[in-house]
C-alpha positions in Angstrom: 82.2 99.8 65.5 82.3 97.2 67.7 80.8 97.9 71.3 82.1 95.9 74.2 80.4 95.9 78.0 82.9 96.5 80.8 81.4 96.2 84.1 84.2 98.7 85.9 84.3 102.1 86.1 85.4 103.9 82.9 87.6 107.3 82.5 89.5 108.8 79.7 93.3 108.3 79.3 92.3 105.1 81.4 94.8 102.0 80.0 93.4 98.0 81.2 93.2 95.0 79.7 89.3 94.0 78.7 88.0 91.2 80.8 88.4 87.5 79.3 85.5 86.8 77.4 85.6 90.4 75.9 89.2 89.9 75.0 88.5 86.7 73.3 85.8 88.0 71.2 87.9 91.3 70.1 91.1 89.3 69.8 90.2 85.5 68.9 86.9 85.8 66.9 86.9 89.5 65.2 90.9 88.9 65.5 91.1 92.8 65.9 94.4 94.3 65.7 96.3 97.0 67.4 95.5 100.2 66.4 91.2 99.4 65.6 89.0 101.3 67.7 86.3 100.0 70.3 83.2 101.5 71.6 83.1 100.9 75.6 80.3 100.9 78.2 80.0 100.3 81.8 76.2 100.7 81.6 75.7 103.8 83.5 75.0 105.9 81.1 77.4 107.0 77.5 80.0 105.7 75.7 84.1 105.7 75.2 86.0 105.7 72.8 89.2 103.2 72.6 91.9 102.0 70.8 93.4 98.4 71.0 97.5 99.2 72.3 98.3 95.5 72.2 97.2 92.0 71.3 98.2 88.7 72.4 97.0 85.3 73.0 95.1 85.8 76.3 94.6 89.2 76.8 93.6 92.6 75.2 94.6 96.0 76.4 92.7 99.2 75.8 93.4 102.8 76.2 90.2 105.4 76.5 90.2 108.3 74.1 87.3 109.8 74.7 83.8 110.0 76.1 80.5 110.7 74.2 77.2 111.8 76.8 74.5 109.7 74.3 71.3 108.2 75.9 69.5 105.7 74.1 66.8 105.0 76.6 62.5 105.2 76.1 60.5 107.8 77.3 58.7 104.2 78.6 60.0 102.5 81.8 58.9 99.3 81.7 60.0 96.2 84.7 59.1 93.2 82.8 57.9 90.5 85.6 58.3 87.3 83.6 57.8 83.6 85.0 60.4 81.3 84.2 60.4 79.1 81.0 63.3 76.6 80.1 66.6 77.6 78.7 66.5 79.5 75.6 62.4 80.6 76.2 63.7 82.6 78.7 66.8 83.4 77.2 65.1 84.9 74.1 62.7 86.6 76.7 65.1 88.4 78.1 67.0 89.6 75.1 64.3 91.0 73.2 63.2 92.7 76.0 66.6 94.3 76.6 66.7 95.6 72.3 62.5 96.6 73.2 64.0 99.1 75.7 62.7 97.3 78.9 64.2 99.1 82.0 64.0 96.0 84.8 63.8 92.1 84.7 62.3 90.3 87.5 62.1 86.4 87.5 59.4 85.1 89.1 58.3 81.4 90.0 54.6 80.2 89.7 52.4 77.8 89.9 53.0 76.2 86.8 56.5 76.9 86.7 58.5 73.8 85.4 62.4 75.3 86.5 63.2 73.9 89.9 66.5 74.9 90.9 68.5 75.1 94.0 69.8 78.3 95.5 73.2 77.6 94.3 71.9 77.2 90.5 69.6 80.1 90.8 72.3 82.3 91.4 74.0 80.5 88.1 71.1 81.5 86.1 70.9 85.2 87.3 74.7 85.8 86.4 74.1 83.9 82.9 70.9 86.1 82.3 72.6 89.1 83.2 75.1 88.3 80.7 72.3 87.9 78.3 71.7 91.4 79.0 74.6 92.5 78.7 75.3 90.9 75.3 71.8 92.2 74.0 73.0 96.0 74.9 76.0 95.2 73.3 74.2 94.7 70.0 71.6 97.0 70.6 73.4 100.5 71.2 71.7 100.7 74.8 74.3 102.6 76.9 72.8 101.9 80.6 72.1 98.0 81.9 68.9 96.9 82.6 68.2 95.9 86.6 67.9 91.5 86.6 66.5 91.1 90.0 66.8 87.8 91.9 64.6 85.1 91.4 61.1 85.5 93.4 58.2 83.9 94.1 54.8 85.1 92.2 52.4 85.4 95.4 55.2 87.2 97.5 56.3 89.7 94.3 52.4 90.7 94.0 51.9 91.2 97.7 54.8 94.1 97.0 53.7 97.6 96.0 54.7 98.5 91.9 55.3 101.8 91.0 53.2 102.8 87.6 50.3 101.2 85.5 50.5 97.7 86.0 49.3 94.7 83.8 48.8 91.3 83.4 48.7 88.8 79.9 45.9 87.1 80.2 44.2 85.0 77.5 41.2 85.7 79.2 41.6 89.8 79.5 38.9 91.7 78.8 41.2 94.9 77.8 43.7 95.6 75.0 46.2 97.9 75.4 44.8 100.9 72.6 41.9 101.0 75.8 44.3 101.6 79.0 45.7 105.3 80.0 49.0 106.5 78.6 51.5 105.4 80.8 55.4 106.3 81.2 56.0 104.0 83.8 54.8 100.7 83.7 54.6 96.7 85.0 54.1 94.0 82.5 53.4 90.3 84.3 54.2 87.3 81.8 53.1 83.7 82.7 55.4 80.8 81.9 54.9 77.8 79.6 51.6 76.7 81.1 50.3 80.0 81.8 48.9 81.7 84.9 46.9 79.8 87.5 43.1 81.3 87.1 44.0 82.2 90.7 47.5 83.8 89.9 45.1 85.8 87.6 42.7 87.0 89.8 45.2 87.8 92.4 47.2 90.3 90.6 44.0 91.8 89.2 43.1 91.8 93.1 46.3 93.7 93.6 45.6 96.2 90.9 46.7 95.0 87.7 44.7 95.1 84.1 44.1 91.9 82.8 45.6 92.3 79.1 44.3 90.5 75.9 46.9 90.9 73.0 44.3 89.2 70.8 42.6 86.1 69.2 45.5 83.7 69.3 47.5 82.3 72.5 51.0 83.0 72.0 54.0 81.3 73.9 55.3 82.8 76.5 58.6 84.2 74.9 56.3 85.7 72.6 53.7 87.3 74.5 55.8 89.4 76.8 58.1 90.5 73.4 54.9 91.4 71.4 53.1 93.6 74.3 56.5 95.2 75.0 56.6 96.4 71.6 53.3 97.4 70.8 53.9 99.2 74.7 57.2 101.4 72.9 54.8 101.9 69.5 51.9 103.6 71.6 53.8 105.2 74.5 57.6 104.6 73.8 60.3 105.3 70.9 59.3 102.8 67.9 57.3 103.9 65.5 
């Protein structure tokens, strides 16, 4: 059944028009019609079955029929601290992280970050990434929305406290995931296209992060985080 994210409170018997983008997708792309069923979720947990009451040129009206208490979150809560990369690379990293059950995403700016924007354009980027998260939740069946934090500078972020196990991906790291203690809450730091500078890795280690090496091959920024998250979910989460 088609799943649609609706960023507002939902309740049984509620009637309302779908948001513009969702209405276009349902009415114009999927060409769904009156009487067909949808699954709605607002990211707070659970799903709602809804029926399409009318399809107009620019609007789709629905009625919520019932609520289902469904939980698909991983027992492993991971925050992905991903240094910002260009365009589709960052979108891919965000999308796949959501599919792999990440609990939160922190976009970071490091010494080798190549993306430089002003404040207003960062806000647009943030809205875009949150849209990627919503679409990934629709596709993957998640009922809770991972939080996307505002863009931060790496050194300022490292200065703050971070609960749980802390890992930084570094090609020269001396530890593998199979060597570290099992965790139920973790933070994973991933560098940008050019990787983290040596002093940034050293600072992370000084702040209590374990430098991880995923293997003998150097992975691209959009691949490294996804590979690490998948391995963590197999070892400590719900993949397997």
